[in-house]
C-alpha positions as CSV (number, residue, x, y, z in Angstrom):
1,X,0.0,0.0,0.0
2,X,3.0,2.3,0.4
3,X,3.2,2.8,-3.3
4,X,-0.3,4.2,-3.2
5,X,0.0,6.3,-0.1
6,X,1.0,9.4,-2.1
7,X,-2.0,8.9,-4.4
8,X,-4.4,8.7,-1.6
9,X,-3.0,11.4,0.6
10,X,-1.0,14.0,-1.3
11,X,-1.4,13.8,-5.1
12,X,-3.2,16.7,-6.8
13,X,-6.9,16.0,-6.9
14,X,-7.2,15.9,-10.7
15,X,-4.3,13.5,-10.9
16,X,-5.6,11.2,-8.1
17,X,-9.1,11.1,-9.6
18,X,-7.7,10.4,-13.1
19,X,-5.4,7.6,-11.9
20,X,-8.2,5.9,-9.9
21,X,-11.2,6.6,-12.2
22,X,-9.8,6.2,-15.8
23,X,-9.0,2.4,-15.4
24,X,-12.5,2.0,-13.8
25,X,-14.1,3.9,-16.7
26,X,-12.2,1.8,-19.2
27,X,-13.5,-1.3,-17.3
28,X,-17.0,0.0,-17.6
29,X,-16.6,0.8,-21.3
30,X,-15.5,-2.8,-21.7
31,X,-18.7,-3.9,-19.9
32,X,-20.7,-1.7,-22.3
33,X,-19.1,-3.4,-25.2
34,X,-19.6,-6.8,-23.6
35,X,-23.3,-6.2,-23.0
36,X,-23.8,-4.8,-26.5
37,X,-21.9,-7.8,-28.0
38,X,-24.3,-10.4,-26.8
39,X,-27.4,-8.4,-28.0
40,X,-25.6,-7.4,-31.3
41,X,-24.7,-11.0,-32.3
42,X,-28.0,-12.4,-31.2
43,X,-29.6,-9.7,-33.2
44,X,-27.7,-10.9,-36.3
45,X,-29.8,-14.1,-36.2
46,X,-32.7,-11.8,-37.3
47,X,-34.9,-13.4,-34.6
48,X,-36.6,-10.7,-32.4
49,X,-37.7,-13.5,-30.0
50,X,-34.2,-14.4,-29.1
51,X,-33.4,-10.7,-28.5
52,X,-36.5,-10.5,-26.3
53,X,-35.5,-13.6,-24.4
54,X,-32.1,-12.2,-23.5
55,X,-33.8,-9.0,-22.5
56,X,-36.1,-10.9,-20.2
57,X,-33.2,-13.1,-18.8
58,X,-30.7,-10.3,-18.3
59,X,-32.2,-9.0,-15.0
60,X,-32.0,-12.5,-13.6
61,X,-28.3,-12.8,-14.7
62,X,-27.7,-9.5,-13.0
63,X,-28.6,-11.0,-9.6
64,X,-25.3,-12.9,-9.7
65,X,-23.4,-9.7,-10.3
66,X,-25.5,-8.0,-7.6
67,X,-24.4,-10.6,-5.0
68,X,-20.9,-10.3,-6.3
69,X,-21.1,-6.6,-5.5
70,X,-22.2,-7.4,-2.0
71,X,-18.6,-8.6,-1.4
72,X,-17.0,-6.4,-3.9
73,X,-18.3,-2.9,-3.1
74,X,-18.8,-3.7,0.6
75,X,-15.3,-5.2,0.8
76,X,-13.6,-2.4,-1.2
77,X,-15.2,0.2,1.1
78,X,-14.1,-1.7,4.2
79,X,-10.6,-2.3,2.9
80,X,-10.0,1.4,1.9
81,X,-11.1,2.5,5.3
82,X,-8.9,-0.1,7.0
83,X,-5.9,1.1,5.0
84,X,-6.7,4.7,5.8
85,X,-6.7,3.7,9.5
86,X,-3.2,2.1,8.9
87,X,-4.5,-1.4,9.6
88,X,-3.2,-3.7,6.8
89,X,-3.9,-6.9,8.6
90,X,-7.6,-6.1,8.9
91,X,-7.6,-5.4,5.1
92,X,-6.2,-8.9,4.5
93,X,-8.9,-10.5,6.7
94,X,-11.6,-8.6,4.8
95,X,-10.3,-9.7,1.3
96,X,-10.1,-13.3,2.3
97,X,-13.6,-13.2,3.8
98,X,-14.9,-11.7,0.5
99,X,-13.1,-14.4,-1.5
100,X,-14.7,-17.4,0.2
101,X,-18.0,-15.6,0.8
102,X,-18.5,-14.9,-2.9
103,X,-17.6,-18.4,-4.0
104,X,-19.7,-20.1,-1.4
105,X,-22.8,-17.9,-2.1
106,X,-22.2,-18.4,-5.8
107,X,-22.5,-22.2,-5.5
108,X,-25.7,-21.8,-3.4
109,X,-27.3,-19.5,-5.9
110,X,-26.4,-21.7,-8.8
111,X,-28.3,-24.6,-7.2
112,X,-31.3,-22.5,-6.3
113,X,-31.5,-21.1,-9.9
114,X,-31.4,-24.6,-11.5
115,X,-34.0,-26.0,-9.1
116,X,-36.3,-23.0,-9.4
117,X,-36.0,-22.4,-13.2
118,X,-39.7,-22.9,-14.0
119,X,-40.7,-20.3,-11.3
120,X,-38.1,-17.9,-12.6
121,X,-39.3,-18.1,-16.2
122,X,-42.9,-17.5,-15.0
123,X,-41.8,-14.6,-12.8
124,X,-40.0,-12.7,-15.6
125,X,-43.0,-13.0,-17.9
126,X,-41.5,-15.3,-20.6
127,X,-44.1,-16.1,-23.2
128,X,-44.4,-19.3,-25.3
129,X,-42.2,-17.6,-27.9
130,X,-39.4,-16.7,-25.5
131,X,-39.5,-19.3,-22.6
132,X,-37.3,-21.9,-24.3
133,X,-34.6,-19.4,-25.3
134,X,-34.6,-17.8,-21.8
135,X,-34.3,-21.3,-20.1
136,X,-31.3,-22.1,-22.3
137,X,-29.6,-18.8,-21.4
138,X,-30.2,-18.9,-17.7
139,X,-29.3,-22.6,-17.3
140,X,-25.7,-22.0,-18.5
141,X,-25.5,-18.7,-16.6
142,X,-26.4,-20.6,-13.4
143,X,-23.5,-23.1,-13.8
144,X,-21.1,-20.1,-14.1
145,X,-22.6,-18.4,-11.0
146,X,-19.6,-18.8,-8.7
147,X,-17.2,-17.4,-11.3
148,X,-19.5,-14.5,-12.1
149,X,-19.7,-13.6,-8.4
150,X,-16.0,-14.0,-7.7
151,X,-14.9,-12.0,-10.8
152,X,-17.4,-9.2,-10.0
153,X,-16.3,-9.1,-6.3
154,X,-12.6,-9.0,-7.0
155,X,-12.7,-6.4,-9.7
156,X,-13.9,-4.1,-6.9
157,X,-11.7,-5.5,-4.2
158,X,-8.5,-4.6,-6.0
159,X,-9.6,-1.0,-6.4
160,X,-9.9,-0.9,-2.6
161,X,-6.1,-1.0,-2.3
162,X,-5.6,1.3,-5.3
163,X,-4.9,-1.4,-7.9
164,X,-7.3,0.1,-10.5
165,X,-5.1,-0.9,-13.4
166,X,-5.0,-4.5,-12.4
167,X,-8.8,-4.5,-11.8
168,X,-9.2,-3.1,-15.4
169,X,-6.9,-5.8,-16.9
170,X,-8.9,-8.6,-15.3
171,X,-12.1,-7.0,-16.6
172,X,-10.6,-6.6,-20.1
173,X,-9.5,-10.3,-20.1
174,X,-13.0,-11.5,-19.3
175,X,-14.7,-9.2,-21.7
176,X,-12.4,-9.7,-24.7
177,X,-12.7,-13.5,-24.2
178,X,-16.5,-13.1,-24.3
179,X,-16.5,-10.9,-27.3
180,X,-14.2,-13.2,-29.3
181,X,-16.3,-16.3,-28.4
182,X,-19.7,-14.6,-29.1
183,X,-19.7,-14.6,-32.9
184,X,-18.2,-18.1,-32.9
185,X,-20.7,-19.7,-30.6
186,X,-23.8,-17.7,-31.6
187,X,-23.4,-17.5,-35.4
188,X,-20.7,-20.0,-36.5
189,X,-21.8,-22.9,-34.3
190,X,-25.4,-21.7,-34.5
191,X,-26.0,-22.0,-30.7
192,X,-27.9,-18.7,-30.4
193,X,-28.7,-17.6,-26.9
194,X,-27.0,-20.7,-25.4
195,X,-23.8,-19.6,-27.2
196,X,-24.1,-16.1,-25.7
197,X,-24.4,-17.6,-22.2
198,X,-21.5,-20.0,-22.6
199,X,-19.3,-17.2,-23.9
200,X,-20.3,-15.1,-20.9
201,X,-19.4,-17.8,-18.4
202,X,-16.0,-18.6,-20.0
203,X,-15.2,-14.8,-20.0
204,X,-15.9,-14.7,-16.2
205,X,-13.8,-17.8,-15.7
206,X,-10.9,-16.1,-17.5
207,X,-11.3,-12.9,-15.4
208,X,-11.4,-15.0,-12.2
209,X,-8.3,-16.9,-13.2
210,X,-6.4,-13.6,-13.7
211,X,-7.4,-12.3,-10.2
212,X,-6.3,-15.6,-8.5
213,X,-3.0,-15.6,-10.4
214,X,-2.5,-11.9,-9.3
215,X,-2.8,-12.9,-5.6
216,X,-0.7,-16.1,-6.0
217,X,2.1,-14.1,-7.4
218,X,2.0,-12.0,-4.2
219,X,1.5,-8.7,-6.1
220,X,-1.2,-7.6,-3.7
221,X,-1.0,-6.4,-0.1
222,X,-4.4,-8.2,0.4
223,X,-5.0,-11.9,0.7
224,X,-7.2,-14.8,-0.5
225,X,-5.5,-17.3,1.7
226,X,-7.8,-19.4,3.9
227,X,-5.6,-18.7,6.9
228,X,-6.5,-15.0,6.7
229,X,-10.3,-15.8,6.6
230,X,-12.1,-14.0,9.5
231,X,-15.7,-13.1,10.1
232,X,-15.4,-11.6,13.6
233,X,-14.1,-8.3,14.8
234,X,-16.8,-6.5,12.7
235,X,-15.3,-7.9,9.4
236,X,-18.5,-9.5,8.2
237,X,-20.6,-6.7,9.4
238,X,-18.4,-3.9,7.9
239,X,-18.6,-5.6,4.5
240,X,-22.3,-6.4,4.6
241,X,-23.3,-3.0,6.0
242,X,-22.2,-1.4,2.7
243,X,-22.4,-4.5,0.5
244,X,-26.1,-5.2,1.2
245,X,-27.3,-1.7,0.1
246,X,-25.0,-1.9,-2.9
247,X,-26.2,-5.4,-3.9
248,X,-29.7,-4.4,-3.1
249,X,-29.4,-1.6,-5.6
250,X,-28.5,-4.2,-8.3
251,X,-31.2,-6.6,-7.2
252,X,-33.8,-3.9,-7.1
253,X,-32.6,-2.8,-10.5
254,X,-33.2,-6.4,-11.7
255,X,-36.6,-6.5,-10.1
256,X,-37.4,-3.1,-11.7
257,X,-36.3,-4.4,-15.1
258,X,-38.5,-7.5,-14.6
259,X,-41.5,-5.3,-13.7
260,X,-40.7,-3.0,-16.7
261,X,-40.6,-6.0,-19.0
262,X,-43.8,-7.4,-17.6
263,X,-45.5,-4.0,-18.3
264,X,-44.0,-4.0,-21.8
265,X,-45.2,-7.6,-22.6
266,X,-48.7,-6.2,-22.3
267,X,-48.0,-4.5,-25.6
268,X,-46.3,-7.5,-27.2
269,X,-42.8,-9.0,-27.4
270,X,-41.5,-6.4,-29.8
271,X,-41.5,-3.5,-27.3
272,X,-39.5,-5.8,-24.9
273,X,-36.9,-6.4,-27.6
274,X,-36.8,-2.7,-28.4
275,X,-36.4,-1.7,-24.7
276,X,-33.6,-4.3,-24.3
277,X,-31.7,-2.7,-27.1
278,X,-32.4,0.9,-26.0
279,X,-31.1,0.0,-22.5
280,X,-28.0,-1.6,-23.8
281,X,-27.3,1.5,-25.9
282,X,-28.0,3.7,-22.8
283,X,-25.3,1.8,-20.9
284,X,-22.6,3.9,-22.6
285,X,-24.0,7.0,-20.8
286,X,-24.7,5.3,-17.5
287,X,-21.8,2.9,-17.0
288,X,-19.1,5.4,-17.9
289,X,-20.4,7.8,-15.2
290,X,-20.7,4.8,-12.8
291,X,-17.1,4.0,-13.6
292,X,-16.0,7.6,-12.9
293,X,-17.7,7.6,-9.5
294,X,-16.9,4.1,-8.5
295,X,-13.3,4.8,-9.3
296,X,-13.0,7.5,-6.6
297,X,-14.8,5.5,-3.9
298,X,-11.4,4.3,-2.4
299,X,-10.2,7.9,-2.3
300,X,-13.3,8.8,-0.4
301,X,-13.0,5.9,2.0
302,X,-9.3,6.4,2.6
303,X,-9.6,10.1,3.4
304,X,-12.7,9.5,5.5
305,X,-10.8,6.9,7.5
306,X,-7.8,9.3,7.8
307,X,-10.2,12.1,8.9
308,X,-9.1,14.4,6.0
309,X,-12.4,16.2,5.3
310,X,-10.9,18.9,3.1
311,X,-9.4,16.5,0.6
312,X,-12.6,14.4,0.6
313,X,-14.8,17.4,-0.2
314,X,-12.4,18.5,-3.0
315,X,-12.5,15.0,-4.6
316,X,-16.3,15.1,-4.5
317,X,-16.5,18.5,-6.1
318,X,-14.0,17.9,-8.8
319,X,-15.7,14.5,-9.7
320,X,-19.1,16.2,-9.8
321,X,-17.9,18.7,-12.4
322,X,-16.3,16.0,-14.5
323,X,-19.5,13.9,-14.3
324,X,-21.8,16.7,-15.6
325,X,-19.5,17.5,-18.5
326,X,-19.1,13.9,-19.5
327,X,-22.9,13.2,-19.1
328,X,-23.8,16.1,-21.3
329,X,-21.4,15.1,-24.1
330,X,-22.4,11.5,-24.0
331,X,-26.1,12.3,-24.0
332,X,-25.8,14.6,-27.0
333,X,-23.9,11.9,-28.9
334,X,-26.6,9.3,-28.0
335,X,-29.5,11.5,-29.2
336,X,-27.7,12.2,-32.5
337,X,-26.9,8.6,-33.2
338,X,-30.1,7.1,-31.9
339,X,-31.4,5.5,-35.1
340,X,-28.0,4.2,-36.1
341,X,-27.5,2.6,-32.7
342,X,-30.9,0.7,-32.7
343,X,-30.6,-0.3,-36.4
344,X,-27.1,-1.7,-35.8
345,X,-28.5,-4.3,-33.4
346,X,-31.4,-5.6,-35.6
347,X,-32.9,-4.5,-38.9
348,X,-36.6,-4.7,-37.9
349,X,-38.7,-1.6,-38.7
350,X,-41.1,-2.0,-35.7
351,X,-38.2,-2.6,-33.2
352,X,-36.4,0.4,-34.6
353,X,-39.4,2.7,-34.3
354,X,-40.0,1.7,-30.6
355,X,-36.3,1.8,-29.9
356,X,-35.7,5.4,-31.1
357,X,-38.4,6.7,-28.8
358,X,-37.0,4.7,-25.9
359,X,-33.4,5.9,-26.4
360,X,-34.6,9.6,-26.3
361,X,-36.6,8.9,-23.1
362,X,-33.7,7.3,-21.3
363,X,-31.4,10.3,-22.2
364,X,-33.6,12.8,-20.4
365,X,-31.6,12.3,-17.2
366,X,-28.3,11.6,-18.9
367,X,-26.5,14.9,-18.2
368,X,-27.0,14.8,-14.5
369,X,-27.4,11.1,-13.6
370,X,-23.7,11.0,-12.6
371,X,-24.5,13.1,-9.6
372,X,-26.6,10.3,-8.3
373,X,-23.8,7.8,-8.7
374,X,-21.3,10.2,-7.2
375,X,-23.5,10.6,-4.1
376,X,-24.1,6.8,-3.8
377,X,-20.4,6.0,-4.0
378,X,-19.4,8.8,-1.6
379,X,-21.9,7.5,1.0
380,X,-20.7,3.9,0.5
381,X,-17.0,5.0,0.7
382,X,-17.8,6.7,4.0
383,X,-19.3,3.5,5.3
384,X,-22.7,5.0,5.9
385,X,-25.0,2.0,5.6
386,X,-28.4,3.5,6.4
387,X,-28.3,6.5,4.0
388,X,-26.9,4.2,1.3
389,X,-29.8,1.8,1.9
390,X,-32.4,4.6,1.9
391,X,-31.1,6.0,-1.4
392,X,-30.9,2.5,-3.0
393,X,-34.4,1.6,-2.0
394,X,-35.8,4.9,-3.2
395,X,-34.3,4.9,-6.7
396,X,-35.1,1.4,-7.8
397,X,-37.9,0.5,-5.4
398,X,-40.0,3.3,-3.8
399,X,-39.7,5.6,-6.9
400,X,-39.2,3.6,-10.1
401,X,-41.5,0.6,-9.5
402,X,-44.6,2.8,-8.6
403,X,-43.7,5.1,-11.5
404,X,-44.0,2.2,-13.9
405,X,-47.5,1.2,-12.6
406,X,-48.8,4.8,-12.3
407,X,-47.5,6.0,-15.6
408,X,-48.6,2.9,-17.4
409,X,-52.1,3.4,-16.0
410,X,-52.2,7.0,-17.0
411,X,-50.4,7.1,-20.3
412,X,-50.1,3.5,-21.5
413,X,-46.9,2.5,-23.3
414,X,-45.6,6.1,-23.3
415,X,-45.8,6.2,-19.6
416,X,-43.8,3.0,-19.1
417,X,-41.1,4.4,-21.4
418,X,-40.7,7.6,-19.4
419,X,-40.8,6.0,-15.9
420,X,-37.0,5.8,-15.6
421,X,-36.1,9.5,-16.1
422,X,-38.9,10.4,-13.6
423,X,-37.3,8.1,-11.0
424,X,-33.8,9.3,-11.8
425,X,-34.6,13.0,-11.1
426,X,-36.4,12.3,-7.9
427,X,-33.5,10.1,-6.7
428,X,-30.9,12.7,-7.7
429,X,-32.6,15.4,-5.5
430,X,-32.7,13.0,-2.5
431,X,-29.1,11.9,-3.0
432,X,-27.8,15.5,-2.9
433,X,-29.8,16.2,0.3
434,X,-28.4,13.0,2.0
435,X,-24.8,13.6,0.9
436,X,-24.6,17.3,1.9
437,X,-26.2,16.3,5.3
438,X,-23.4,13.7,5.9
439,X,-20.7,16.2,5.0
440,X,-21.9,18.6,7.7
441,X,-21.5,15.8,10.3
442,X,-18.0,14.8,9.4
443,X,-16.4,17.2,11.9
444,X,-18.6,15.7,14.6
445,X,-17.5,12.2,13.6
446,X,-13.9,13.3,13.9
447,X,-14.2,14.7,17.4
448,X,-16.2,11.7,18.8
449,X,-14.3,8.9,17.1
450,X,-10.6,9.9,17.6
451,X,-10.1,7.0,20.0
452,X,-11.3,4.3,17.8
453,X,-11.4,3.4,14.0
454,X,-14.6,3.8,12.0
455,X,-15.5,0.3,10.7
456,X,-19.1,0.8,9.6
């Protein structure tokens, strides 16, 4: 960690943010390409039902990634705070706990998914036209569950000690493997959605292998050794206190997408396919801003643990300015290229018509959505579990889901399409209020916690 001490404590803010955030943003860009690749190559089959099936199944697949984030984001936050408190042994115990926790829970979830497949297909609203394809896709994904969860977790864990570049490399290895295999398995072998799922699993296995080799070569100050595994001394609670809200965010996002798809299926399978493509296109705007804000979370956590409020605030302000500028540029580009983006996935006039309207709707919050992610990652970095949980529940639960039902009832399909930007703006306002309130309390935390570290 000594090599990263200057970065966390003394480097100029723009330099520190760039070094931490750019690799994370590249990782997120790779995720965008990876998510687009599956849909793109399936779209080349010319079958809207396969595209719709993957759109229906994707929220279920995201549950594995959400649970990986339980250990990844929760562990990264706890590790950066432990390092800020000059407690490297605790950081090792946390990383080992996250290693075996993610693998163990991955195995349990894989078994549950395979046993409950019929219920899952019914829950996501798969029709007679899409159920068979969705079953194929999710069956293979379930077998790869432990690797998906471990790879997701440790992409975040490495960032907790400042190893953003290594985290990016692991992500790149997994995604490039998937992108290379996609056209071979989907089009050359003719495996369709099953080929997409197999490529995804192999990609996650490759990323997991890189992270394991990285630790075995002793390049990390952290540990995945079983001898360092601990659950006591507030290790499990410090991880889950932030990890549960973070994973709940992804789980609620999956639930929200399922509810969105269920609302869309009332208007046929074509709107489901169109929304799936529109949301994949929108990932470029959303995930790059998530990458920027997730990248600076270890800086926030370290400086909060080190009681350096001034540096923490400056990091927050600089990142906020960057996020608004980037969001505005990306949103403008997306609106201009909307028809080309949809048509690139599938040449179906009805899907294209729906898709263009959906892309425009999703971009309404694009310029400022990064502020929401900045506030969420700042709150998580500071280890504030309750505000993080409140903000998470509000965005994807208390705001978005009711918006889908209410707007669907009032305006039909148009209402469903515009539910997401409505939820985004309400959540942004709440996030700013919560974050500013926590900043005002940092001085109080410093004066009352000088005698003991902050673990949660």
